[in-house]
N, C-alpha and C positions, 0 to 999 in steps of 0.2 A: 442517435442516428445509426441506423443499421446499414452495414456495408454488405452488398450482395455481389458475389462473384460466381458467375456461371461457367461451367466447363464447356469449352468448345470441343468439337470432334477432334480426336487424335492429339489432344493436348496432355502433356505430362503433368502429374500432380505437383511437381516442384514449381512449374510455371504458374499454376493456379495459386499456390501459397505465396509466391513472390508477388503476383499481381494484387492479391488480397492485402498483404503487408504494405505494399506501396499505397493502396487506396486508404488504408487506415492511417498511415503516417501523413498523407496529404490532407485528410479531412480534419486532423487535429483532435480527434476524439480521445486518443491515448494521452496526449499532453494535458487535456482538460481533466481527465480522471486522475492523473498523477498530482496535479496541483490541488485538486479537491481533497485528495487523501492527506496532503501535507498541511492543509490549512488548519490552524488552531485559533479559537476565539481568544482574544486578549483577556487576561484575568488580572485582578488587582494583586498588589504585593502581599497583603495579609493572606489571601487565599493561596498564593504560591507557597508562602512560608508554611501554612498549615499542611498542605499536601506534601511538602518536603519533610516535615516532621513525621508525618504518618509513614512515608516511604522509609525513612531512616529507622523508625521503630519496627516496621515489618521486616526489614533487612536484618536488624539485630536479633529479632525473634527467630528468624529462619536460621541464622548463624548459630544461635544457642541450641536449637533443636538438632542441627547437624552435628554439633560438637558432642551432644549427649547421645547421639545415635538414634534419635527418634525419627 
């Protein structure tokens, strides 16, 4: 949903921004976008374990490289 805010004659830019922000908050577009960003599909335990093992290995590899100065 697109929010349109038009400038009236002799209206300050701050007022336009304030009106636009109020419209966006009231419409709920921002809240929907934030919840969509945080949503993660549920995964099984074995998949989570595999990903954790991979993360741990990558972190150890990175630590080893920094310790060697690479």
